[in-house]
C-alpha positions as CSV (number, residue, x, y, z in Angstrom):
1,M,2.5,-24.7,19.4
2,P,4.0,-24.0,22.9
3,S,7.3,-25.7,21.8
4,L,7.3,-23.6,18.7
5,F,7.0,-20.4,20.7
6,R,9.9,-21.6,22.9
7,T,12.3,-22.7,20.2
8,Q,11.6,-20.1,17.5
9,T,12.1,-16.8,19.2
10,T,11.3,-13.4,17.8
11,D,14.9,-12.7,17.1
12,H,15.4,-15.9,15.2
13,L,12.3,-15.5,13.1
14,L,13.2,-11.8,12.3
15,T,16.7,-13.0,11.3
16,L,15.1,-15.4,8.8
17,L,13.0,-12.5,7.4
18,R,16.0,-10.2,7.0
19,E,18.3,-12.8,5.5
20,G,15.8,-13.7,2.8
21,R,15.1,-17.2,4.1
22,P,11.6,-18.7,3.8
23,L,8.9,-18.3,6.4
24,D,6.0,-20.6,6.2
25,L,2.4,-19.6,7.3
26,R,2.8,-21.1,10.8
27,Q,6.0,-19.1,11.4
28,Q,4.4,-15.9,10.1
29,V,1.5,-16.4,12.5
30,V,3.8,-17.2,15.4
31,L,6.0,-14.1,14.7
32,T,3.0,-11.9,14.5
33,A,1.7,-13.2,17.8
34,L,5.1,-12.8,19.4
35,L,5.3,-9.2,18.3
36,A,1.7,-8.3,19.0
37,L,1.2,-9.9,22.5
38,P,3.4,-7.7,24.5
39,S,2.0,-4.6,22.8
40,I,-1.6,-5.8,23.5
41,L,-0.9,-6.5,27.1
42,A,0.7,-3.0,27.5
43,M,-2.3,-1.3,25.9
44,I,-4.8,-3.2,28.0
45,S,-2.8,-2.3,31.2
46,H,-2.7,1.3,30.0
47,I,-6.5,1.3,29.7
48,M,-7.0,-0.3,33.1
49,M,-4.7,2.2,34.7
50,E,-6.7,5.0,33.0
51,Y,-9.8,3.5,34.6
52,I,-8.1,3.6,38.0
53,D,-6.7,7.1,37.3
54,A,-10.2,8.5,36.5
55,A,-11.6,6.8,39.6
56,M,-9.0,8.4,41.8
57,V,-9.7,11.9,40.5
58,G,-13.4,11.1,40.6
59,R,-13.2,10.6,44.4
60,L,-12.5,14.3,44.7
61,G,-15.9,15.2,43.4
62,A,-17.7,16.3,40.2
63,D,-15.8,19.5,39.6
64,P,-12.3,17.9,39.7
65,S,-13.4,15.2,37.4
66,A,-14.9,17.7,35.0
67,S,-11.7,19.8,35.1
68,V,-9.7,16.8,33.8
69,G,-12.4,15.5,31.5
70,L,-12.7,18.9,29.8
71,M,-9.1,18.9,28.7
72,A,-9.0,15.2,27.7
73,T,-9.5,15.7,24.0
74,S,-7.0,18.6,23.8
75,A,-4.4,16.4,25.6
76,W,-5.0,13.5,23.2
77,M,-4.5,15.9,20.3
78,I,-1.1,17.1,21.4
79,W,0.0,13.5,22.3
80,G,-1.2,12.3,18.9
81,L,0.9,15.0,17.2
82,C,4.0,13.8,19.0
83,S,3.2,10.2,18.2
84,S,2.7,11.0,14.5
85,V,6.1,12.8,14.3
86,A,7.8,9.9,16.0
87,S,6.3,7.5,13.4
88,G,8.0,9.4,10.5
89,F,11.3,8.1,11.8
90,S,10.3,4.8,13.3
91,V,9.0,3.6,9.9
92,Q,12.4,4.4,8.4
93,V,14.1,2.5,11.2
94,A,12.0,-0.6,10.3
95,H,13.0,-0.3,6.6
96,L,16.7,0.0,7.5
97,V,16.7,-2.8,10.0
98,G,15.0,-5.0,7.4
99,A,17.7,-4.1,5.0
100,R,20.3,-5.1,7.7
101,D,21.6,-1.5,7.7
102,L,21.9,-1.1,11.5
103,V,24.3,1.8,11.2
104,G,21.7,3.6,9.0
105,A,19.0,2.8,11.5
106,R,21.0,4.2,14.4
107,S,21.7,7.4,12.3
108,V,17.9,7.8,11.8
109,V,17.3,7.4,15.5
110,R,19.8,10.2,16.3
111,Q,18.4,12.5,13.7
112,G,14.8,11.7,14.7
113,L,15.4,12.2,18.4
114,L,16.6,15.8,17.9
115,S,14.0,16.6,15.2
116,S,11.0,15.3,17.1
117,F,12.3,16.9,20.3
118,V,12.4,20.4,18.6
119,F,9.0,19.8,17.1
120,C,7.6,18.9,20.6
121,L,9.0,22.2,22.0
122,F,7.0,24.2,19.5
123,V,3.9,22.2,20.4
124,L,4.6,22.8,24.1
125,A,4.9,26.6,23.5
126,A,1.7,26.7,21.6
127,A,-0.2,24.6,24.1
128,F,1.1,26.5,27.1
129,S,0.2,29.9,25.5
130,I,-3.5,29.0,25.0
131,S,-3.9,27.1,28.2
132,G,-5.5,30.0,30.0
133,S,-8.2,30.5,27.3
134,L,-8.7,26.9,26.2
135,P,-11.1,25.9,29.0
136,H,-13.3,28.9,28.2
137,W,-13.2,28.1,24.4
138,L,-14.4,24.6,25.3
139,G,-17.4,25.9,27.2
140,G,-16.1,25.0,30.7
141,A,-17.9,26.5,33.7
142,E,-16.1,29.2,35.6
143,E,-15.7,27.0,38.7
144,I,-13.6,24.4,36.8
145,C,-11.6,26.6,34.5
146,D,-8.7,27.3,36.9
147,D,-8.1,23.7,37.6
148,S,-8.4,22.8,33.9
149,T,-5.8,25.4,33.0
150,A,-3.4,24.2,35.7
151,Y,-3.9,20.6,34.6
152,F,-3.3,21.4,30.9
153,R,-0.2,23.5,31.7
154,I,1.5,20.8,33.6
155,V,0.6,18.2,30.9
156,S,2.1,20.6,28.4
157,L,5.3,20.9,30.3
158,T,5.5,17.1,30.4
159,L,5.6,16.9,26.5
160,P,9.4,16.6,26.1
161,F,9.4,13.5,28.2
162,T,6.3,12.2,26.5
163,Q,8.0,12.7,23.1
164,V,11.1,10.8,24.2
165,V,8.9,7.9,25.4
166,M,6.9,7.8,22.2
167,F,10.0,8.1,20.0
168,F,12.1,5.4,21.6
169,S,9.1,3.1,22.0
170,G,8.3,3.4,18.3
171,S,11.9,2.9,17.3
172,L,12.4,-0.2,19.4
173,R,9.2,-1.8,18.2
174,S,10.3,-1.1,14.6
175,S,13.6,-2.8,15.3
176,G,11.7,-5.9,16.5
177,N,12.0,-5.3,20.2
178,V,8.4,-5.0,21.5
179,V,9.0,-6.4,25.0
180,V,11.0,-3.5,26.4
181,P,8.7,-0.6,25.2
182,S,5.6,-2.6,26.1
183,L,6.8,-3.4,29.6
184,T,8.0,0.2,30.1
185,N,4.7,1.7,29.1
186,A,2.8,-0.7,31.3
187,A,5.2,0.2,34.2
188,M,4.7,3.9,33.4
189,C,1.0,3.5,33.8
190,F,1.4,1.7,37.2
191,L,3.8,4.4,38.4
192,D,1.2,7.0,37.3
193,V,-1.3,5.5,39.8
194,V,1.3,5.3,42.5
195,F,2.4,8.9,42.1
196,N,-1.2,10.0,41.9
197,F,-1.9,8.2,45.2
198,F,0.6,10.5,46.9
199,F,0.2,13.7,44.9
200,I,-3.6,13.9,44.7
201,F,-4.7,13.2,48.2
202,P,-3.7,14.8,51.5
203,T,-2.0,13.0,54.3
204,R,-4.5,10.6,55.8
205,E,-4.8,7.5,58.0
206,V,-5.7,4.2,56.3
207,S,-6.6,1.1,58.3
208,F,-4.8,-2.2,57.4
209,F,-6.2,-5.2,59.2
210,G,-7.5,-2.9,62.0
211,V,-4.2,-1.0,62.4
212,G,-4.2,2.7,61.4
213,V,-1.3,3.7,59.1
214,A,-0.5,7.3,58.3
215,I,-0.1,7.7,54.5
216,P,1.7,10.9,53.5
217,G,0.1,13.0,50.7
218,A,0.6,16.3,49.0
219,G,-3.1,17.1,48.7
220,L,-2.7,18.8,45.3
221,G,-6.0,17.5,43.8
222,V,-6.3,18.0,40.0
223,R,-2.7,19.4,39.9
224,G,-1.5,16.2,41.7
225,A,-3.0,14.1,38.9
226,A,-1.0,16.1,36.3
227,F,2.2,15.9,38.4
228,G,1.7,12.1,38.8
229,T,1.6,11.8,35.0
230,M,4.7,14.0,34.7
231,A,6.7,11.9,37.3
232,A,5.7,8.6,35.5
233,E,6.6,10.0,32.1
234,I,10.0,11.2,33.4
235,S,10.8,7.8,34.9
236,A,9.9,6.0,31.6
237,A,11.8,8.5,29.5
238,L,15.0,8.1,31.6
239,F,14.9,4.3,31.4
240,L,14.2,4.2,27.6
241,T,17.0,6.7,27.0
242,W,19.4,4.6,29.0
243,F,18.3,1.4,27.2
244,V,18.6,2.8,23.7
245,V,21.9,4.5,24.3
246,F,23.7,1.6,26.1
247,R,21.8,-1.7,25.8
248,S,19.7,-2.2,22.7
249,S,21.2,-4.8,20.4
250,S,20.1,-3.1,17.2
251,L,19.8,0.6,18.1
252,R,22.6,1.1,20.7
253,L,23.7,4.7,20.0
254,T,27.1,4.1,21.6
255,A,27.9,1.5,18.9
256,E,29.5,4.3,16.9
257,S,29.7,8.0,16.8
258,G,27.2,10.0,14.6
259,S,25.6,13.4,14.1
260,F,22.2,14.3,15.6
261,L,21.7,17.0,13.0
262,P,19.0,15.9,10.6
263,S,19.8,15.5,7.0
264,R,17.4,16.9,4.3
265,R,16.8,13.4,3.0
266,C,15.8,12.0,6.4
267,L,13.6,14.9,7.2
268,A,11.9,14.7,3.8
269,R,11.1,11.0,4.4
270,A,9.8,11.7,7.9
271,M,7.6,14.5,6.7
272,R,6.1,12.4,3.9
273,I,5.1,9.8,6.5
274,S,4.2,12.1,9.4
275,L,2.4,15.1,7.8
276,P,-0.7,13.1,6.7
277,M,-0.8,11.4,10.1
278,C,-0.7,14.8,11.9
279,V,-3.4,16.2,9.7
280,Q,-5.5,13.1,10.2
281,H,-5.1,13.2,13.9
282,I,-6.2,16.9,14.1
283,V,-9.2,16.5,11.9
284,M,-10.3,13.2,13.6
285,T,-10.1,14.8,17.0
286,G,-12.3,17.6,15.6
287,A,-14.7,14.9,14.5
288,Q,-14.8,13.6,18.1
289,V,-15.7,17.1,19.2
290,A,-18.4,17.3,16.5
291,S,-19.8,13.9,17.6
292,T,-20.0,15.1,21.2
293,A,-21.9,18.1,20.0
294,I,-24.5,15.9,18.3
295,V,-24.9,13.9,21.5
296,A,-25.1,16.9,23.8
297,P,-28.7,17.9,23.0
298,L,-29.9,14.4,23.9
299,G,-29.4,15.2,27.6
300,K,-27.0,14.5,30.4
301,M,-27.9,10.8,30.7
302,S,-27.0,10.3,27.0
303,I,-23.9,12.3,27.4
304,A,-22.7,10.2,30.3
305,A,-23.7,6.9,28.6
306,N,-21.9,7.9,25.5
307,S,-18.7,8.7,27.5
308,F,-18.8,5.5,29.5
309,G,-19.6,3.5,26.4
310,V,-16.5,4.9,24.6
311,T,-14.5,4.0,27.7
312,A,-15.9,0.5,27.9
313,E,-15.4,-0.2,24.2
314,S,-11.7,0.8,24.3
315,I,-10.7,-2.3,26.1
316,C,-12.2,-4.3,23.2
317,Y,-10.2,-2.7,20.4
318,M,-6.8,-2.6,22.1
319,P,-5.9,-6.0,20.7
320,G,-6.4,-4.6,17.2
321,Y,-4.0,-1.8,17.8
322,G,-1.4,-4.3,19.3
323,I,-1.6,-6.4,16.1
324,A,-1.4,-3.2,14.0
325,D,1.9,-2.4,15.8
326,A,3.2,-5.9,14.8
327,A,1.9,-5.4,11.2
328,Q,3.8,-2.1,11.0
329,T,7.1,-3.7,12.1
330,L,6.8,-6.8,9.9
331,V,5.7,-5.0,6.8
332,G,8.4,-2.3,7.3
333,Q,11.2,-4.9,7.7
334,S,9.9,-7.1,4.9
335,L,9.9,-4.1,2.6
336,G,13.3,-3.0,3.7
337,A,14.6,-6.5,3.0
338,G,13.1,-6.3,-0.5
339,R,10.7,-9.2,0.1
340,K,7.4,-7.8,-1.2
341,Q,5.7,-11.2,-1.5
342,L,6.4,-11.9,2.2
343,M,5.3,-8.4,3.0
344,R,1.9,-9.1,1.5
345,G,1.8,-12.4,3.3
346,F,2.3,-10.6,6.6
347,A,-0.3,-8.1,5.6
348,R,-2.9,-10.9,5.1
349,V,-1.9,-12.8,8.3
350,T,-2.1,-9.7,10.5
351,V,-5.4,-8.5,9.1
352,V,-7.1,-11.9,9.4
353,M,-5.7,-12.3,12.9
354,G,-6.9,-8.9,14.0
355,M,-10.4,-9.5,12.6
356,L,-10.6,-12.9,14.4
357,V,-9.4,-11.6,17.7
358,M,-11.7,-8.5,17.6
359,S,-14.7,-10.7,16.6
360,V,-14.2,-12.6,19.8
361,M,-13.9,-9.3,21.7
362,G,-17.1,-8.2,20.0
363,V,-19.0,-11.3,21.3
364,L,-17.6,-10.7,24.8
365,M,-18.6,-7.1,24.6
366,Y,-22.2,-8.0,23.5
367,V,-22.6,-10.5,26.3
368,G,-20.7,-8.6,29.0
369,A,-22.1,-5.1,28.2
370,P,-24.3,-5.0,31.4
371,L,-21.4,-5.9,33.6
372,M,-19.0,-3.4,31.9
373,M,-21.5,-0.5,32.4
374,S,-22.4,-1.5,36.0
375,I,-18.7,-1.2,36.9
376,L,-18.5,2.3,35.4
377,T,-21.8,3.7,36.8
378,P,-24.5,2.8,39.3
379,V,-27.2,4.9,37.6
380,D,-29.7,2.5,36.0
381,E,-30.8,4.8,33.1
382,I,-27.2,5.4,32.1
383,C,-26.5,1.7,32.2
384,V,-29.5,0.9,30.0
385,L,-28.4,3.4,27.3
386,G,-24.8,2.3,27.5
387,V,-25.6,-1.4,27.2
388,E,-27.7,-0.7,24.1
389,A,-24.9,1.4,22.6
390,L,-22.2,-1.3,23.2
391,R,-24.4,-4.1,21.8
392,I,-24.9,-2.1,18.6
393,E,-21.1,-1.4,18.4
394,A,-20.3,-5.1,18.9
395,F,-21.4,-5.9,15.3
396,A,-18.7,-3.5,14.0
397,E,-15.7,-4.9,15.8
398,P,-14.5,-7.3,12.9
399,M,-14.5,-4.5,10.3
400,F,-13.1,-2.0,12.8
401,A,-10.2,-4.5,13.2
402,A,-9.8,-4.6,9.4
403,S,-9.4,-0.8,9.3
404,I,-7.0,-0.6,12.3
405,V,-4.6,-3.4,11.1
406,C,-4.7,-2.3,7.4
407,Y,-3.7,1.2,8.5
408,G,-0.8,-0.3,10.4
409,V,0.2,-2.3,7.2
410,F,0.1,0.9,5.1
411,V,2.1,2.9,7.6
412,G,4.7,0.2,7.7
413,A,5.0,0.5,3.9
414,G,5.5,4.3,4.3
415,D,2.0,4.9,2.7
416,T,0.1,7.4,4.9
417,L,-1.5,10.0,2.6
418,K,-4.3,7.9,1.0
419,P,-5.2,6.0,4.2
420,C,-5.4,9.4,5.9
421,I,-7.9,10.6,3.2
422,M,-9.9,7.4,3.5
423,N,-10.2,7.7,7.3
424,L,-11.2,11.4,7.2
425,A,-13.7,10.9,4.3
426,S,-15.3,7.9,6.2
427,I,-15.7,9.6,9.6
428,W,-16.9,13.0,8.3
429,A,-19.0,11.9,5.3
430,V,-20.5,8.8,6.7
431,R,-20.5,8.8,10.5
432,L,-21.2,12.4,11.3
433,S,-23.8,12.9,8.6
434,L,-25.6,9.7,9.5
435,A,-25.4,10.5,13.2
436,W,-26.9,14.0,12.6
437,L,-29.8,12.4,10.7
438,L,-30.5,9.6,13.2
439,A,-29.9,11.3,16.6
440,P,-33.2,13.4,16.7
441,T,-35.3,10.3,16.1
442,F,-33.4,7.4,17.7
443,G,-31.4,9.2,20.3
444,L,-28.1,7.8,21.5
445,A,-28.8,4.5,19.7
446,G,-29.0,6.4,16.4
447,V,-25.5,7.9,17.1
448,W,-24.0,4.5,17.8
449,T,-25.8,3.0,14.8
450,A,-24.1,5.6,12.6
451,M,-20.8,4.7,14.2
452,C,-21.3,1.0,13.6
453,V,-22.3,1.6,9.9
454,E,-19.3,3.9,9.4
455,L,-16.8,1.4,10.9
456,C,-18.1,-1.3,8.7
457,F,-17.8,1.0,5.7
458,R,-14.3,2.0,6.7
459,G,-13.2,-1.7,7.1
460,V,-14.5,-2.5,3.6
461,I,-12.6,0.3,1.8
462,F,-9.4,-0.5,3.7
463,L,-9.7,-4.2,2.7
464,V,-10.4,-3.2,-0.9
465,R,-7.2,-1.1,-0.9
466,L,-5.2,-3.9,0.8
467,R,-6.3,-6.3,-1.9
468,W,-6.1,-4.2,-5.1
469,G,-4.3,-1.0,-4.1
470,R,-0.7,-0.1,-4.9
471,W,0.3,0.6,-1.2
472,D,3.3,-1.7,-1.6
473,C,4.9,0.8,-4.0
474,A,5.2,3.4,-1.3
475,M,8.7,2.6,-0.2
476,L,10.7,5.8,0.1
477,K,13.6,6.0,-2.3
């Protein structure tokens, strides 16, 4: 297997796909792994950096941590909207690259860049306009609202750069280049920590091997965390812009001249893909808020254990999202090349691989739950509740993987409406209703049992649609 990875590179295997040449099962598995691994590593590094980021703000005290935490869901919502819009164009890029129409792919990149950038400006204006009231709407205490508002305003002003990063990362992955966007995103997270180190804390003396060294700092606190994110996003946006404009072998925009004004056809395709994803993201974020509302009456220990449990679990499902990225690229390019049989083959390979990998992660989470929680909190009662929650959730990881990777398959085929409905129906009709029934009797364990049941249900319905649905007919004409 190592020699196969060395001799049959990603570009070589993707060329076989685009040229209509056969790919056996082993080559399909290798290509999936080659595309998924950099994305998985980038996502894991991103989560690890988030842990460090949270810990750095946490050193300032409870109020600064609460100021950032209060705005987390709202920040995820606007980031998710930008990502969904970018996907409307990156899926088209995958189809065109698969059809070996690189000129058309570069045209979509130009049109998508301007379109998504304009969309992001509207989101920025809306987010900035409500930033003063949002902390109060979310029930934030008066002592944290000023910092929450400042943090959210700076994050909002960062959106144009965030949009560029998301757009170019998605386009490059769709063209088959996962290494550059994955390494860039990992580097961006590292830079976020570095910039935070200087922006958050004041100038101070640090001892290295008994020698005092003065470390300069701006001492901006919560605002420093937001400025650190902004600086990291700007750095990544500038690099990816340079790479796509001048260096990318498939998407280099200087390869020929072209218009950035979007055509009606390109916009219609993008909206057909992106609109259901945007609606899904908004409604599922609302479901997260509703879930938090169900946990809140259980007390502060349950609230903390729930929050830490979600954080701990995230490291376990990142491999699923990395494989889903690979599935989206492979399915999109296979469909663009007119190879529906190979497309279904990649769908099966990626889903099985995702379920196997996340099954292993589920076992590790079950065994390592006490260690994971002890890293996040020293409070015994919170640890006990969190360990119980994680061990319940471990049983859902295989089917959670099925839903994650199947969704990537469907998005790669340009089919987003029905999967969106399936996700929303599952989380609202199954998870929240069951959690509402179980929480008063079983506490936090009841809430996480509802989550486990819902994820298993969601995995089943996605597998049924993968096997018997007509998702492979969703290619945009």
